[in-house]
C-alpha positions as CSV (number, residue, x, y, z in Angstrom):
1,M,-77.0,134.0,276.8
2,Q,-80.3,132.3,277.9
3,P,-83.0,131.0,274.8
4,T,-85.3,134.7,275.2
5,F,-88.9,134.7,274.1
6,L,-89.0,137.3,270.9
7,P,-85.7,139.0,271.9
8,W,-85.1,142.6,271.7
9,A,-82.7,143.7,268.9
10,G,-79.4,143.9,271.5
11,Y,-79.8,140.2,271.9
12,F,-78.9,140.3,268.1
13,Q,-76.1,142.4,268.7
14,L,-74.4,140.0,271.1
15,I,-74.5,137.0,267.8
16,A,-73.4,140.0,265.6
17,Q,-70.2,140.1,267.9
18,A,-69.8,136.6,268.1
19,D,-68.0,133.6,266.6
20,V,-69.5,131.5,268.9
21,F,-72.8,131.8,270.5
22,V,-73.8,129.7,273.0
23,F,-77.6,129.3,274.4
24,L,-77.8,128.6,278.2
25,D,-80.9,126.3,277.5
26,D,-79.8,124.4,280.4
27,A,-80.1,127.6,283.1
28,Q,-82.7,127.4,285.6
29,F,-86.0,128.7,284.7
30,E,-87.8,131.7,286.1
31,K,-91.4,132.5,285.9
32,Q,-91.8,136.2,284.4
33,S,-88.7,136.5,282.8
34,W,-87.4,136.8,279.5
35,Q,-87.5,133.3,278.5
36,S,-91.3,133.4,278.2
37,R,-92.4,136.7,277.4
38,N,-91.6,139.9,276.2
39,R,-93.3,143.5,275.3
40,V,-94.5,144.7,271.8
41,L,-96.0,148.0,270.9
42,V,-100.5,147.8,271.6
43,A,-102.2,151.0,270.3
44,G,-99.2,153.2,271.3
45,A,-98.4,151.6,274.3
46,S,-95.7,148.6,275.7
47,H,-97.9,145.5,276.1
48,W,-96.8,142.2,277.5
49,V,-97.0,139.0,275.3
50,S,-96.0,135.4,276.7
51,A,-95.8,131.8,276.3
52,P,-97.8,129.3,278.1
53,V,-95.5,126.5,279.9
54,H,-95.7,124.1,282.3
55,S,-92.9,124.3,284.8
56,H,-92.0,123.6,288.8
57,L,-88.9,124.8,291.2
58,G,-85.8,124.4,289.7
59,Q,-86.4,122.9,286.4
60,T,-83.9,123.8,283.4
61,I,-85.2,126.0,280.6
62,A,-84.5,122.8,278.1
63,R,-86.9,121.0,280.3
64,V,-90.1,123.2,280.3
65,Q,-93.1,122.5,277.9
66,I,-95.4,124.9,276.2
67,D,-99.3,124.5,277.4
68,D,-100.8,124.7,274.2
69,S,-104.3,123.7,275.9
70,R,-104.3,127.8,276.0
71,H,-104.4,127.5,272.3
72,W,-101.9,131.0,272.9
73,R,-100.5,130.8,269.0
74,K,-103.0,131.8,267.6
75,K,-104.2,134.6,270.3
76,L,-100.7,136.0,269.9
77,L,-100.3,136.0,266.0
78,R,-103.8,137.6,266.1
79,T,-102.5,140.5,268.8
80,L,-99.5,140.6,266.4
81,E,-101.1,140.9,263.0
82,Q,-103.7,143.9,264.8
83,A,-100.8,145.9,266.3
84,Y,-98.8,146.0,263.5
85,A,-101.7,146.0,260.8
86,R,-100.8,149.6,259.5
87,H,-96.6,149.3,259.9
88,P,-94.6,149.8,256.9
89,F,-93.0,146.2,257.4
90,R,-96.1,144.3,258.6
91,G,-95.6,141.4,256.2
92,E,-91.6,140.8,256.9
93,A,-92.1,140.9,260.7
94,L,-94.7,138.7,260.9
95,E,-94.4,136.1,258.5
96,S,-91.3,134.9,261.1
97,V,-93.4,134.5,264.0
98,A,-96.0,132.9,262.0
99,Q,-93.6,130.2,260.7
100,S,-92.7,129.4,264.5
101,L,-95.9,129.3,265.7
102,A,-97.0,127.0,263.0
103,G,-94.3,124.6,264.4
104,R,-95.4,122.1,267.0
105,E,-92.2,122.4,269.0
106,S,-93.4,121.4,272.8
107,S,-89.8,122.5,274.3
108,L,-90.3,126.7,275.4
109,S,-86.0,126.8,274.5
110,E,-86.5,124.7,271.1
111,F,-89.3,127.6,270.1
112,N,-87.3,130.2,271.3
113,I,-84.1,129.1,269.5
114,N,-85.7,127.9,266.5
115,L,-86.7,131.9,266.1
116,I,-84.1,133.5,267.2
117,L,-82.1,131.2,264.3
118,R,-84.7,132.1,261.8
119,V,-84.7,136.1,262.7
120,A,-80.6,135.5,262.8
121,K,-80.2,134.4,259.2
122,R,-82.8,137.0,258.0
123,L,-80.5,139.7,259.7
124,E,-77.3,138.0,258.0
125,L,-76.2,136.9,261.6
126,Q,-74.4,133.6,261.3
127,P,-72.0,133.1,263.9
128,R,-71.6,129.1,265.2
129,F,-74.4,128.5,267.5
130,E,-74.4,125.8,270.0
131,R,-76.3,124.7,273.3
132,S,-75.0,124.6,276.9
133,S,-76.7,121.2,277.4
134,S,-74.9,119.5,275.0
135,L,-71.5,120.3,276.5
136,G,-71.7,118.7,279.7
137,I,-70.0,120.9,281.3
138,S,-71.0,121.7,285.0
139,G,-69.7,123.8,287.6
140,G,-70.8,127.6,289.7
141,R,-72.0,130.5,287.7
142,S,-68.6,131.9,286.6
143,E,-66.9,129.3,286.8
144,R,-69.5,127.7,284.2
145,L,-68.8,130.0,281.6
146,L,-65.4,130.0,281.3
147,S,-65.4,126.7,281.3
148,I,-67.8,127.0,277.6
149,C,-65.0,129.3,276.4
150,E,-62.4,127.4,277.5
151,H,-63.8,124.5,275.4
152,F,-64.6,126.1,272.3
153,G,-60.7,127.9,272.7
154,C,-62.7,131.0,272.2
155,D,-60.2,134.1,273.6
156,E,-62.8,136.9,274.5
157,Y,-65.7,136.0,276.4
158,Q,-68.4,139.6,275.6
159,S,-71.7,139.3,278.5
160,P,-74.4,141.6,278.6
161,A,-73.7,144.1,280.6
162,G,-76.3,142.8,283.8
163,A,-74.4,140.1,284.6
164,A,-71.1,142.8,285.3
165,E,-71.5,142.8,288.9
166,Y,-71.3,139.2,289.3
167,L,-68.9,138.4,287.0
168,V,-66.4,141.1,288.4
169,T,-67.1,140.0,292.0
170,D,-66.8,136.2,290.8
171,G,-63.4,136.4,289.7
172,C,-63.2,134.1,287.8
173,F,-62.0,135.5,284.1
174,A,-59.4,137.7,286.3
175,D,-57.2,134.9,286.3
176,S,-57.5,133.2,282.9
177,S,-56.3,133.8,279.4
178,V,-60.2,134.5,278.3
179,R,-60.7,138.6,277.8
180,L,-64.3,139.6,279.8
181,T,-65.6,142.3,278.0
182,F,-69.6,144.0,278.5
183,Q,-71.3,144.4,276.1
184,N,-71.9,148.0,274.9
185,Y,-75.2,148.8,273.2
186,T,-77.3,151.7,273.4
187,P,-80.6,151.6,270.9
188,G,-81.8,154.6,269.7
189,P,-85.2,155.7,268.1
190,Y,-86.6,154.7,265.2
191,R,-89.6,155.4,262.7
192,Q,-92.0,153.9,265.2
193,Q,-95.4,154.2,263.8
194,G,-97.9,154.4,266.1
195,A,-95.9,155.7,269.2
196,G,-96.6,159.5,270.6
197,E,-93.1,158.9,272.3
198,F,-90.6,156.5,271.0
199,V,-90.7,153.4,273.5
200,S,-87.6,151.6,273.6
201,H,-85.8,147.8,274.1
202,L,-89.8,146.6,272.7
203,S,-89.0,142.7,270.7
204,W,-87.3,142.6,267.4
205,V,-91.2,142.6,266.1
206,D,-91.2,145.7,266.2
207,V,-88.0,147.0,265.0
208,V,-88.6,145.1,261.6
209,A,-92.6,146.0,261.4
210,N,-91.3,149.6,261.1
211,L,-87.9,149.3,260.0
212,G,-87.6,146.4,257.4
213,W,-85.2,143.6,257.6
214,R,-82.3,145.4,255.7
215,E,-82.3,148.3,258.2
216,A,-83.4,146.6,261.2
217,A,-80.0,144.9,260.5
218,E,-78.1,147.7,261.0
219,Y,-79.8,148.2,263.9
220,A,-79.4,145.4,265.6
221,R,-75.4,145.7,264.9
222,T,-75.4,149.7,265.5
223,G,-78.7,150.8,267.3
224,L,-79.2,153.4,264.9
225,A,-81.5,153.3,262.3
226,A,-80.6,154.6,258.7
227,M,-82.3,157.6,259.1
228,E,-80.6,158.9,262.4
229,M,-77.1,157.6,260.9
230,V,-77.6,160.1,258.4
231,A,-78.6,163.2,260.7
232,A,-75.3,162.6,262.3
């Protein structure tokens, strides 16, 4: 998976399924993508937050630099503090973000990866983490993914559902010993303070602010909050 900015719960569900999780940090950077922005809940509505960057066409995520001249770190933390001021687990959610924002990573991918690692640890998800940029593996989109799996001796590759069309069309996995599976994660509603109607697929910040780390860990794995699991 590409290193995502403040990713949603489904990102951590993939981590929970993996023995080896590879950050595709040498994938091409795309503006207005999940690589540098995500959504949180502000005044009951979905709201975009982002990290400003210096980038150019064809640049890999690993080479994209954060634009700290815009003082975005303090602004982002202030936005989150105000948005989640009345939430039951505000402190738990904002602590990890504040720690990352206090760092001085100039690389977008390193900022994203370090925050994801911090959150994964709190969710008690600890597969082997690797960066694709350190592997020296090239090739087309599907061929490269297969080569990465073979490099680690994996017998199964679990892909996000959004990549299903091109992976099946390319057919690289069909003739290999690596089984291709697709993520099946449907996040259910949770106790979401401040929303008239439940807003799904927000950043993990919203999940933890509402549920706390312990319940968020279960939600990341199953898509169900404890209250909904008991009701079922």
